[in-house]
VEXKEDREN-927983 format. One line per 4 residues: number of its first residue (from 1); for each residue x, y, z of N, C-alpha, C, CB. Coordinates in steps of 0.05 Angstrom, whole numbers, always signed. Glycine has a CB too. Example, Ala and Ser with C-alpha at 12.3 -4.5 7.8 and 13.67 -1.06 7.14 Angstrom:
VEXKEDREN-927983
1) +264/-114/+156/+246/-90/+156/+264/-66/+156/+226/-89/+181  +257/-45/+142/+273/-21/+143/+258/+1/+157/+282/-12/+114 .
***
This chain:
VEXKEDREN-927983
1) -112/+263/-296/-109/+247/-272/-111/+265/-248/-83/+230/-273  -126/+256/-228/-129/+271/-203/-119/+255/-179/-159/+279/-199  -102/+268/-164/-92/+256/-139/-105/+272/-116/-60/+256/-137  -118/+257/-98/-131/+271/-76/-133/+254/-51/-159/+280/-85 .
5) -141/+266/-29/-145/+251/-5/-172/+237/-7/-145/+270/+20  -172/+212/+1/-197/+196/+0/-218/+207/+19/-192/+166/+6  -243/+205/+10/-266/+213/+26/-283/+188/+31/-282/+235/+12  -302/+191/+49/-320/+169/+55/-333/+158/+30/-341/+177/+75 .
9) -341/+175/+11/-355/+167/-13/-337/+149/-31/-364/+191/-28  -311/+148/-25/-293/+132/-42/-290/+103/-31/-266/+144/-42  -302/+97/-8/-297/+71/+4/-304/+47/-13/-311/+69/+30  -326/+49/-29/-334/+26/-45/-313/+20/-67/-361/+31/-57 .
13) -304/+41/-81/-284/+37/-102/-258/+27/-91/-280/+64/-117  -250/+38/-68/-225/+28/-55/-228/-1/-47/-219/+45/-30  -250/-9/-35/-255/-37/-27/-255/-55/-52/-282/-39/-12  -267/-46/-74/-268/-62/-98/-240/-67/-109/-286/-49/-119 .
17) -224/-45/-111/-197/-48/-121/-180/-65/-103/-184/-20/-125  -183/-61/-76/-168/-77/-57/-175/-107/-60/-174/-68/-28  -201/-113/-62/-210/-141/-65/-200/-153/-91/-241/-142/-63  -202/-138/-113/-193/-148/-139/-163/-153/-139/-200/-127/-161 .
21) -148/-136/-126/-119/-139/-124/-113/-165/-109/-106/-115/-110  -126/-169/-86/-121/-194/-71/-130/-218/-87/-137/-193/-44  -152/-217/-101/-161/-239/-117/-141/-246/-139/-189/-234/-130  -128/-226/-150/-108/-230/-171/-82/-239/-160/-105/-204/-186 .
25) -71/-226/-140/-44/-231/-131/-41/-249/-107/-31/-205/-125  -63/-255/-93/-62/-273/-69/-74/-300/-75/-76/-260/-46  -81/-306/-99/-92/-332/-106/-71/-353/-101/-102/-333/-136  -78/-374/-86/-58/-394/-79/-44/-388/-53/-38/-398/-101 .
29) -47/-363/-43/-35/-355/-17/-57/-354/+4/-21/-327/-20  -79/-341/-2/-103/-340/+15/-123/-361/+6/-115/-312/+16  -142/-368/+23/-162/-388/+16/-179/-381/-8/-179/-393/+40  -184/-400/-25/-200/-396/-49/-229/-388/-42/-201/-421/-66 .
33) -240/-400/-22/-268/-393/-14/-269/-364/-6/-277/-412/+10  -250/-355/+10/-249/-327/+19/-246/-309/-5/-226/-323/+39  -227/-314/-23/-222/-297/-46/-246/-297/-65/-197/-306/-61  -260/-319/-68/-282/-320/-87/-308/-308/-75/-287/-349/-94 .
37) -312/-310/-49/-338/-303/-38/-338/-282/-16/-351/-327/-28  -317/-279/-1/-318/-262/+23/-301/-237/+22/-310/-278/+46  -281/-236/+5/-261/-215/+6/-273/-187/+1/-239/-220/-14  -292/-185/-17/-304/-159/-23/-319/-148/+1/-322/-160/-48 .
41) -336/-165/+13/-351/-156/+37/-332/-149/+60/-370/-178/+46  -311/-165/+64/-292/-159/+86/-277/-134/+81/-273/-183/+89  -267/-130/+57/-253/-105/+50/-272/-81/+51/-240/-107/+22  -297/-84/+43/-316/-62/+45/-320/-53/+74/-343/-70/+32 .
45) -323/-72/+92/-326/-66/+120/-301/-51/+131/-331/-91/+137  -278/-60/+123/-253/-47/+131/-252/-18/+122/-228/-63/+121  -257/-14/+96/-254/+13/+84/-277/+31/+93/-253/+11/+54  -300/+21/+97/-322/+38/+107/-315/+47/+135/-349/+22/+107 .
49) -305/+29/+152/-297/+36/+179/-274/+56/+179/-289/+11/+195  -254/+52/+162/-231/+70/+161/-238/+98/+152/-209/+58/+143  -257/+100/+134/-263/+126/+123/-287/+141/+135/-268/+123/+94  -302/+127/+152/-325/+140/+164/-316/+160/+186/-345/+120/+176 .
53) -296/+152/+201/-286/+169/+222/-256/+163/+226/-302/+165/+249  -239/+172/+207/-211/+164/+208/-196/+174/+232/-198/+173/+183  -177/+158/+242/-160/+167/+264/-141/+189/+254/-144/+143/+276  -131/+205/+272/-114/+227/+265/-89/+218/+250/-106/+243/+290 .
57) -79/+194/+254/-54/+186/+242/-58/+170/+217/-39/+169/+262  -83/+169/+206/-88/+154/+181/-90/+174/+158/-115/+138/+183  -78/+166/+135/-80/+182/+111/-83/+164/+88/-54/+200/+108  -103/+169/+71/-109/+153/+48/-109/+172/+24/-136/+137/+50 .
61) -93/+165/+4/-92/+181/-21/-100/+163/-44/-62/+192/-25  -116/+175/-62/-125/+160/-85/-117/+175/-111/-156/+157/-84  -115/+159/-132/-112/+170/-159/-136/+162/-176/-84/+160/-172  -149/+181/-187/-173/+176/-204/-169/+189/-231/-198/+186/-190 .
65) -183/+177/-251/-184/+189/-277/-213/+185/-287/-163/+176/-297  -227/+206/-292/-255/+206/-301/-271/+188/-283/-257/+196/-330  -269/+193/-257/-284/+179/-236/-277/+149/-232/-313/+181/-241  -256/+140/-247/-247/+112/-243/-223/+112/-225/-240/+99/-270 .
69) -224/+95/-204/-202/+93/-185/-179/+77/-198/-211/+79/-159  -156/+90/-200/-132/+77/-212/-114/+65/-191/-117/+97/-230  -114/+76/-167/-97/+66/-146/-102/+81/-120/-68/+68/-154  -92/+70/-98/-93/+83/-72/-71/+73/-54/-120/+77/-59 .
73) -65/+89/-34/-46/+83/-13/-57/+92/+13/-18/+96/-19  -52/+76/+34/-61/+83/+61/-37/+80/+80/-85/+64/+70  -33/+100/+97/-12/+99/+117/-23/+107/+144/+12/+117/+109  -10/+97/+165/-15/+104/+192/+11/+114/+204/-27/+80/+209 .
77) +12/+140/+211/+36/+152/+222/+41/+142/+250/+33/+182/+221  +66/+138/+256/+75/+130/+283/+59/+106/+293/+72/+153/+303  +56/+86/+276/+40/+62/+282/+53/+43/+301/+33/+48/+256  +80/+41/+299/+95/+21/+315/+118/+36/+328/+106/-2/+297 .
81) +121/+32/+354/+141/+46/+370/+169/+42/+358/+140/+36/+399  +176/+18/+349/+203/+12/+339/+206/+18/+310/+209/-17/+344  +186/+10/+293/+189/+13/+264/+179/+39/+253/+175/-10/+251  +160/+52/+268/+150/+78/+259/+124/+77/+245/+170/+91/+241 .
85) +122/+91/+222/+97/+94/+207/+95/+71/+187/+97/+121/+192  +70/+61/+185/+65/+38/+166/+51/+47/+141/+50/+16/+181  +60/+38/+119/+45/+40/+94/+29/+14/+94/+64/+43/+68  +4/+17/+100/-14/-6/+105/-24/-19/+80/-37/+2/+123 .
89) -28/-3/+59/-39/-14/+34/-30/+4/+11/-70/-15/+35  -23/-9/-10/-16/+4/-36/-25/-14/-58/+15/+11/-38  -45/-5/-73/-56/-21/-95/-61/-4/-119/-83/-35/-86  -54/-15/-142/-58/-1/-168/-74/-19/-186/-30/+7/-181 .
93) -93/-8/-200/-109/-23/-219/-91/-37/-238/-128/-4/-234  -96/-63/-243/-78/-80/-259/-74/-69/-287/-89/-108/-260  -94/-55/-298/-90/-44/-325/-72/-19/-325/-117/-37/-337  -65/-9/-302/-49/+15/-300/-21/+9/-289/-62/+35/-282 .
97) -14/-16/-285/+12/-23/-274/+34/-17/-294/+13/-53/-267  +57/-10/-283/+80/-3/-300/+80/+26/-310/+81/-22/-323  +62/+42/-301/+60/+70/-309/+69/+90/-288/+31/+76/-317  +81/+79/-266/+91/+97/-246/+72/+106/-225/+103/+120/-258 .
101) +47/+95/-225/+27/+103/-205/+34/+94/-177/+0/+92/-213  +45/+70/-174/+52/+61/-147/+74/+79/-135/+62/+32/-149  +93/+86/-152/+115/+104/-143/+104/+131/-136/+137/+106/-165  +85/+141/-152/+73/+167/-147/+58/+167/-121/+55/+176/-170 .
105) +43/+146/-116/+28/+144/-90/+47/+143/-67/+11/+119/-91  +70/+128/-69/+89/+127/-48/+102/+155/-43/+111/+106/-54  +107/+169/-65/+118/+196/-62/+99/+214/-46/+124/+208/-89  +73/+213/-53/+53/+229/-40/+50/+222/-11/+26/+226/-55 .
109) +49/+196/-5/+46/+188/+23/+72/+195/+39/+40/+158/+26  +95/+194/+25/+120/+202/+37/+120/+232/+45/+143/+196/+18  +108/+248/+28/+106/+277/+34/+90/+281/+60/+93/+292/+11  +67/+267/+62/+50/+270/+85/+65/+260/+110/+24/+254/+81 .
113) +78/+237/+108/+93/+227/+131/+115/+245/+139/+104/+199/+124  +129/+257/+119/+150/+276/+125/+140/+300/+139/+164/+284/+98  +116/+309/+132/+105/+333/+145/+96/+328/+174/+81/+343/+129  +83/+305/+178/+71/+300/+204/+86/+280/+222/+44/+290/+200 .
117) +102/+263/+211/+117/+243/+226/+146/+241/+216/+103/+215/+225  +160/+263/+215/+187/+264/+202/+208/+248/+216/+196/+292/+199  +206/+244/+242/+226/+230/+257/+223/+200/+258/+227/+240/+285  +200/+190/+247/+195/+161/+248/+206/+147/+224/+165/+156/+250 .
121) +213/+122/+228/+219/+104/+205/+193/+99/+190/+232/+78/+214  +196/+86/+167/+173/+78/+150/+176/+49/+144/+171/+96/+124  +154/+34/+146/+155/+6/+139/+129/-3/+126/+161/-11/+164  +131/-26/+114/+107/-39/+102/+111/-69/+104/+102/-30/+73 .
125) +89/-83/+101/+89/-112/+102/+78/-123/+76/+72/-123/+126  +92/-143/+65/+84/-154/+39/+86/-184/+41/+102/-143/+16  +67/-198/+29/+68/-227/+30/+92/-237/+13/+42/-239/+19  +107/-255/+24/+131/-265/+11/+126/-277/-16/+145/-285/+29 .
129) +103/-290/-19/+96/-303/-45/+85/-283/-66/+75/-325/-40  +81/-258/-58/+71/-238/-77/+96/-225/-90/+54/-216/-62  +108/-240/-108/+134/-233/-119/+135/-207/-133/+143/-255/-137  +113/-200/-148/+113/-174/-162/+115/-151/-142/+88/-172/-179 .
133) +102/-153/-119/+103/-132/-99/+131/-132/-86/+81/-136/-78  +141/-155/-79/+168/-157/-67/+188/-143/-86/+176/-187/-62  +187/-150/-112/+205/-138/-131/+203/-108/-132/+200/-150/-159  +178/-98/-131/+173/-69/-132/+186/-55/-107/+143/-63/-133 .
137) +181/-66/-83/+191/-53/-59/+222/-54/-58/+180/-66/-34  +233/-75/-68/+263/-76/-70/+273/-56/-90/+272/-105/-77  +259/-54/-112/+266/-35/-133/+265/-6/-124/+248/-39/-157  +247/+1/-106/+245/+28/-96/+260/+33/-70/+215/+35/-92 .
141) +278/+14/-64/+297/+19/-43/+290/+10/-15/+303/+47/-41  +269/-6/-12/+262/-17/+14/+283/-37/+23/+235/-30/+13  +288/-37/+49/+306/-56/+61/+290/-79/+74/+325/-43/+82  +295/-103/+65/+281/-126/+77/+293/-131/+105/+284/-152/+59 .
145) +277/-126/+126/+288/-126/+153/+276/-148/+171/+284/-100/+165  +255/-161/+163/+242/-180/+181/+224/-198/+164/+225/-165/+202  +221/-223/+174/+203/-242/+163/+187/-254/+186/+219/-265/+147  +161/-256/+181/+143/-267/+202/+118/-279/+190/+136/-245/+223 .
149) +102/-292/+207/+78/-305/+198/+54/-286/+202/+73/-331/+214  +37/-283/+182/+13/-266/+183/-11/-284/+183/+13/-246/+159  -30/-278/+201/-56/-292/+201/-75/-275/+184/-66/-297/+230  -83/-286/+162/-100/-272/+143/-129/-271/+153/-100/-285/+115 .
153) -145/-253/+143/-173/-251/+152/-189/-277/+147/-188/-229/+137  -180/-294/+129/-193/-319/+123/-184/-342/+142/-190/-327/+94  -164/-335/+159/-154/-355/+178/-129/-370/+169/-175/-375/+183  -121/-367/+144/-96/-380/+135/-72/-364/+145/-95/-383/+104 .
157) -49/-377/+145/-24/-364/+153/-6/-362/+128/-10/-379/+176  +7/-339/+126/+26/-335/+103/+50/-320/+114/+11/-319/+80  +73/-325/+101/+97/-311/+108/+96/-283/+97/+122/-326/+98  +101/-263/+114/+103/-236/+105/+131/-225/+110/+82/-218/+118 .
161) +139/-207/+92/+165/-194/+94/+160/-165/+102/+181/-196/+68  +177/-154/+119/+175/-126/+127/+198/-111/+113/+177/-123/+158  +190/-90/+98/+210/-73/+85/+209/-46/+100/+203/-69/+55  +233/-34/+103/+236/-10/+119/+252/+11/+104/+249/-16/+146 .
165) +247/+36/+112/+263/+60/+105/+268/+74/+131/+248/+78/+83  +291/+87/+134/+298/+100/+159/+279/+123/+166/+326/+111/+157  +268/+136/+146/+251/+160/+150/+235/+165/+125/+268/+185/+159  +215/+182/+127/+200/+190/+103/+219/+204/+82/+177/+209/+110 .
169) +238/+220/+92/+257/+233/+74/+273/+212/+59/+276/+252/+91  +282/+191/+73/+297/+170/+59/+280/+155/+39/+308/+149/+80  +255/+151/+46/+236/+138/+27/+234/+155/+1/+208/+134/+39  +228/+180/+5/+225/+198/-19/+252/+200/-34/+216/+225/-10 .
173) +274/+201/-20/+300/+203/-33/+305/+178/-50/+323/+206/-11  +299/+155/-40/+302/+130/-55/+284/+130/-80/+295/+106/-37  +260/+140/-77/+242/+141/-100/+252/+159/-122/+214/+150/-91  +263/+182/-114/+275/+201/-133/+299/+189/-146/+282/+228/-119 .
177) +317/+177/-131/+340/+164/-142/+332/+142/-162/+358/+152/-120  +312/+126/-154/+303/+105/-171/+291/+116/-197/+282/+88/-156  +275/+137/-195/+262/+149/-218/+283/+160/-237/+243/+171/-210  +304/+174/-226/+325/+186/-243/+342/+164/-256/+342/+204/-226 .
181) +348/+142/-241/+364/+121/-254/+348/+106/-275/+374/+101/-232  +322/+104/-272/+305/+92/-292/+305/+108/-318/+276/+88/-282  +305/+135/-315/+306/+153/-339/+332/+150/-354/+301/+182/-330  +354/+147/-339/+381/+145/-351/+383/+119/-367/+402/+146/-329 .
185) +371/+97/-357/+374/+72/-371/+353/+68/-392/+372/+49/-351  +333/+85/-394/+312/+82/-414/+321/+91/-441/+287/+98/-406 .
***
């Protein structure tokens, strides 16, 4: 398994995994027409734009095995004046779920945030109806701090929850605590 910083040449695989994840976990939340016909093109445009000339505060990490993308995470440091750095996307190939890849990606992005944006809080947004993701973020120590309405690219509105950590150090500390307590109970 290889963990590395995403390059422009990775945008298609990232877009495909992102679209597949939304098609799987956002069905019934986002519009069926969008998920069936438009999501891949829309996500491809997003990822091509993000990776062609990334802003200084963007960081995308991928996990690959034999050229297959297993997961990715994207963060923007110091994205919000009040909440700090955002983990904008975290997706793991459905066949690899439950193997600790999401946690590993969060640890890696936490290291980067700690190096470059150590004084900022960390937050992410997750759709309230995406229960498997909500459970994961609660399991890794996120604090549910806000609920609001999100306007999706397809025009629908969905309730999103904001999960926060006080700092990148606290995020990584929670992940280590969680990993160690999982080993004890296994």
